[in-house]
C-alpha positions in Angstrom: 0.0 -0.2 0.2 1.4 3.2 -0.8 1.6 5.7 2.3 1.0 9.0 2.7 3.8 11.2 1.1 5.3 13.1 4.5 4.1 16.8 4.9 6.3 20.0 3.3 8.8 20.9 6.6 9.2 24.6 6.4 11.1 27.0 8.5 10.1 30.5 9.3 13.2 33.6 10.4 11.1 35.4 12.3 7.9 34.1 12.4 6.0 36.2 15.0 5.8 39.8 12.4 3.1 41.0 10.8 3.6 39.5 7.5 5.6 36.2 8.5 2.7 35.3 12.1 0.4 35.2 8.7 2.1 32.9 6.9 3.1 30.7 9.9 -0.6 30.3 11.1 -1.6 29.5 6.9 1.5 26.8 6.8 -0.2 25.1 9.7 -3.7 25.0 8.4 -2.4 23.7 5.2 -0.6 20.6 7.1 2.9 21.6 6.6 5.5 20.8 9.5 6.6 24.3 10.7 9.5 25.4 12.5 9.9 28.7 13.8 13.5 30.6 14.8 14.1 33.5 16.2 15.5 34.8 19.5 12.7 34.1 21.7 8.6 35.0 22.2 8.0 39.0 23.6 5.2 40.3 25.2 4.0 42.0 21.7 4.7 38.5 19.8 1.4 37.4 17.4 0.4 34.3 18.4 1.0 31.3 17.2 -0.4 27.8 16.6 0.1 25.7 19.4 1.8 23.1 16.9 5.1 25.4 16.2 8.5 24.3 16.8 10.5 26.8 18.2 13.7 26.8 17.8 15.6 29.6 19.8 18.6 31.4 17.8 20.1 35.3 16.7 19.8 34.6 13.0 22.7 37.2 12.9 24.9 34.8 15.0 26.5 32.3 12.6 27.4 29.7 15.9 24.1 30.5 17.7 22.1 29.6 14.3 23.6 26.2 13.7 23.4 25.2 17.2 19.6 25.9 16.6 19.2 24.3 13.8 21.3 21.3 14.2 21.1 18.7 11.8 17.9 19.7 10.7 16.8 19.9 6.7 13.9 21.7 5.4 11.9 22.1 2.0 11.3 25.6 2.1 13.2 28.4 4.8 11.2 32.0 4.5 13.9 34.3 6.0 11.5 37.7 7.1 15.1 39.0 8.9 17.7 39.2 5.9 18.0 42.9 4.3 21.6 43.6 2.6 24.0 41.7 0.7 26.2 40.5 3.1 24.1 39.0 5.1 21.7 37.4 2.1 25.4 35.9 1.4 25.6 34.2 5.3 22.7 33.1 4.1 23.6 31.0 1.1 26.6 29.7 3.3 24.4 28.8 6.3 21.3 27.0 3.9 23.3 25.8 1.2 22.4 22.2 1.1 20.4 22.7 3.9 17.0 23.7 1.9 15.2 22.5 -1.5 14.0 26.2 -1.2 14.8 29.2 0.3 12.5 32.2 0.2 14.0 35.8 0.5 11.4 38.8 1.6 12.2 41.6 -0.1 10.3 44.9 -0.9 8.1 45.9 -3.4 9.7 49.5 -2.8 12.7 48.3 -5.1 10.7 50.0 -8.2 11.6 52.7 -10.2 10.9 55.8 -8.2 8.9 58.1 -9.6 6.8 55.7 -10.8 7.1 55.7 -15.0 4.0 53.5 -15.9 1.1 51.4 -14.2 0.9 49.3 -13.4 3.5 48.2 -11.2 5.1 44.0 -12.8 8.0 42.0 -11.6 10.0 43.6 -15.2 9.8 47.0 -14.4 12.7 49.0 -13.5 14.0 47.8 -10.3 15.4 51.7 -9.2 15.3 53.6 -5.9 17.1 56.5 -5.4 15.8 58.1 -2.7 15.7 54.8 -0.1 18.9 53.1 1.3 16.6 50.1 2.9 15.1 49.4 -1.4 19.2 49.8 -2.8 19.7 47.1 0.3 17.1 44.6 -0.6 17.7 45.2 -4.3 21.3 44.5 -3.5 20.7 41.2 -1.7 18.3 40.1 -4.6 20.8 40.4 -7.2 23.3 38.4 -5.4 21.0 35.9 -4.5 20.0 35.4 -8.1 23.7 35.1 -9.0 23.8 32.3 -6.8 21.2 30.8 -8.0 22.5 31.2 -12.1 26.0 30.2 -10.4 25.7 27.1 -8.1 21.9 26.4 -8.2 21.0 27.8 -4.8 17.2 27.4 -4.6 16.0 31.3 -4.6 12.1 32.7 -4.4 12.3 36.2 -3.9 8.9 37.7 -2.3 8.4 41.8 -2.9 5.4 42.4 -0.3 4.1 46.0 -0.9 2.1 47.6 2.4 1.0 44.9 4.6 -0.7 45.4 7.3 -3.2 43.4 9.9 -5.5 44.5 13.0 -2.0 45.3 15.2 -0.1 47.2 13.2 -2.5 50.0 11.3 -0.7 51.0 7.4 0.0 54.9 8.9 2.9 56.5 9.2 3.8 56.9 12.7 1.1 53.4 13.9 -0.8 54.0 16.5 0.0 57.4 17.3 -1.7 58.8 14.0 -4.6 56.8 15.0 -4.5 58.3 18.5 -4.3 61.8 17.3 -7.1 61.5 14.6 -9.2 59.7 17.3 -8.7 62.5 19.6 -9.4 65.2 16.9 -5.6 66.5 16.7 -4.6 67.2 12.8 -2.9 64.7 10.4 -0.2 65.8 8.3 -1.0 63.9 4.9 2.1 64.1 2.6 1.4 65.5 -0.9 -2.0 66.3 -2.2 -3.5 63.2 -0.3 -4.3 62.0 -4.1 -1.6 59.8 -5.0 -2.8 56.0 -5.0 -2.1 53.6 -2.9 -2.4 49.8 -2.6 -2.8 48.2 0.8 -2.7 44.4 1.1 -4.2 42.7 5.0 -1.4 40.1 5.9 -3.3 37.1 5.6 -3.9 37.4 1.5 -0.3 37.9 1.1 0.1 34.8 3.1 -2.3 32.7 0.8 0.2 33.4 -1.9 3.2 32.6 -0.3 2.4 29.8 0.9 1.4 28.8 -2.1 4.3 29.1 -3.9 6.1 26.6 -1.0 7.4 23.5 -2.3 7.1 24.5 -5.7 10.1 23.6 -8.1 8.4 26.6 -11.0 9.1 29.3 -8.2 12.8 28.4 -7.9 14.6 31.8 -9.7 11.6 33.6 -9.6 10.5 36.8 -8.1 7.6 37.5 -6.9 5.3 41.0 -5.7 2.2 39.7 -3.6 -0.5 42.5 -3.2 -4.3 42.6 -3.4 -6.2 45.1 -5.3 -7.4 47.3 -2.7 -6.0 51.2 -3.9 -7.4 54.2 -2.6 -5.8 57.6 -1.6 -4.1 58.7 0.9 -6.6 60.9 2.0 -9.0 58.4 1.7 -6.9 56.3 3.7 -7.2 58.4 6.7 -10.9 59.4 6.0 -12.2 55.3 6.3 -9.9 55.4 9.8 -11.7 58.0 11.3 -14.9 57.2 9.7 -14.6 53.5 11.9 -13.2 55.3 14.8 -16.4 58.1 14.8 -15.1 61.4 14.1 -13.6 63.7 11.2 -10.2 63.2 10.2 -8.8 66.8 10.4 -6.1 67.0 7.4 -3.3 69.2 6.5 -1.4 68.6 3.7 2.7 68.5 3.4 5.2 68.6 0.4 7.2 65.1 0.9 10.2 66.5 0.5 9.7 68.8 3.4 9.9 65.7 5.7 13.6 64.6 5.5 13.7 68.3 6.6 11.7 69.2 9.5 11.8 65.3 10.9 15.2 64.2 9.7 15.0 61.7 12.7 12.2 60.4 11.7 12.3 56.3 9.9 9.3 57.3 7.6 10.3 60.5 6.4 13.0 58.6 4.3 10.2 56.2 3.5 7.2 58.3 2.8 10.1 60.7 -0.3 11.1 57.3 -1.5 7.9 55.0 -1.6 4.8 56.1 -0.2 4.6 59.5 -1.8 4.6 58.0 -5.2 1.4 56.1 -6.7 1.7 52.4 -6.3 -0.5 50.0 -7.9 0.6 46.0 -9.3 -0.6 43.7 -11.9 -1.0 40.2 -9.5 -0.6 38.4 -12.6 2.1 36.2 -12.2 1.4 35.4 -8.5 -2.0 34.2 -10.1 -0.5 32.0 -12.6 1.5 30.4 -10.1 -0.9 30.0 -7.2 -4.4 30.2 -9.0 -6.0 30.2 -6.1 -5.0 33.8 -4.9 -7.6 35.6 -4.7 -7.1 38.7 -2.0 -10.3 39.1 0.2 -9.8 41.8 2.7 -10.4 45.4 2.4 -8.9 48.1 4.3 -12.4 49.0 4.7 -13.9 46.3 6.7 -10.1 46.0 8.5 -10.1 49.2 10.0 -12.8 48.5 11.9 -11.6 45.3 13.6 -8.5 47.9 13.9 -9.9 50.3 16.6 -12.0 47.2 18.1 -8.5 45.9 19.0 -7.2 48.9 19.6 -10.1 49.1 22.2 -9.0 45.7 23.6 -4.8 46.2 23.6 -4.6 49.8 25.8 -1.3 48.8 26.3 0.7 48.3 23.1 -1.6 50.9 21.3 -0.5 54.3 23.3 1.1 57.4 21.5 4.6 57.7 20.7 5.7 60.9 22.4 9.1 61.4 19.6 6.0 60.5 16.7 4.0 63.2 18.5 7.0 65.4 18.2 7.8 64.7 14.7 4.1 65.3 13.6 3.5 68.4 15.6 6.7 70.3 14.4 5.4 69.4 10.4 2.1 71.0 11.7 3.5 73.4 12.9 6.0 74.3 9.8 3.1 74.0 7.4 0.8 76.3 9.0 3.7 78.9 9.6 4.5 78.2 5.7 0.4 79.4 5.1 1.2 82.1 7.3 4.4 83.2 4.9 2.7 82.9 2.1 -0.2 84.3 2.8 1.7 87.7 3.9 3.6 88.0 0.5 0.6 87.4 -1.7 -0.3 90.7 -3.5 -3.1 92.4 -3.6 -6.0 90.2 -5.8 -5.9 91.5 -9.6 -9.4 91.6 -10.0 -9.1 92.9 -13.7 -7.7 90.2 -15.7 -9.3 90.1 -19.3 -10.5 87.0 -20.2 -7.8 86.4 -22.9 -5.1 86.7 -20.0 -7.0 83.8 -17.6 -7.5 81.4 -20.9 -5.5 78.6 -20.4 
C-alpha cells in the first residue's frame, strides 16, 4: 500500500511579525510541519498555533543559528530577517544543502521611483534613488540570483508592498496617528493626499506566499504579492477616522519637507522614497503560479477591526512621544508656511481680461 507523503517541512526565520505570523498560521493550516527560529517570544509577539516547533537562536550569529538548527533539513526556509547583500551571502553559506527552497522577503519599494508606468509588474525597472532600505534589498536580490545562476542556490524572491494587520495600522506613525485622529488633532498627509496606494492584509499575502512553498517552478523567480485594494491617502485616513466615529483634520505637507523637518523619523525617507508615489500592481504572475490566489480583505472592513483591536489592547497601542514630536513639528511648519505665503500674496488683481485667464 502506498504511504501518504510526508508534509513539507518549513522553517520561518522571524515568524512573529505582521506578515510572518500570518504566513506561519496559514502554513500550519495547510498541514505543513512548521518551525520558527528567532531570539524568543516577547510580549508583543502575535499568537501562533500550538503545534509550531520553536527554535531559539540569533540569525545574525552564525554559531547561535547552527546550534539551534542542529542537523535539521527543510523543504523551504522563509527569511523575514535579511536585508542587505552581506547577510544574504551568509544565508547562502548557511542554507546551501540544507533546504530545497530559500524564500527571500524583499520589498516592492525597490521598483523605480518615480513610477514611470502602471500597473507595476515584476519586470518594472528596479531603481530607487531615495531609499537606502530599497537599495539594500535590491543588492541582496541581485546577489541571491547570481548564486542561483552560478551554483543553483534555490532562491525564490517575494516583494511585499504595504502590508498590515489589525495590530499594525498602515499609517506613517502607526498607533500614534490613530490616537491623534481619535482625539481630533491635526494629521499630516504627504503631498496633496491624492496619490494612489495599495494596501494588502497580511492574511491575503500569506495566501500567495504559502502557495509557492515547495513549488519547483518558483525557484529562480521573483513575485510581488499584493491585493487590488487601492485608495488615495486622504481616503485611507478618512476611512480610519470614520471607523473611529470622527472627522479627520488633514493638513497636506510636501513630501520633500519630511526629511528636512523630521530627519530622524523612520518614516521620513520612506515617505519620500516610496509612499509619495502611486503604487498599483499587476498580480498576474502570482496568480499564474498560485491559481487560487484571491485577496479578500479590504481596508474598509479591516479598519473597523483595527479600532476594536485598539480598544482591547490599550497597553500596546499607546501614542509614542517621539512620533508626536515629529508630527507636531510638521503641523507647525505647515501653518507657518501658510502664514508666510499669505503675507507675501499680492492684492487680488480683479481686472484680468478673459484672454489672460484662458489656459
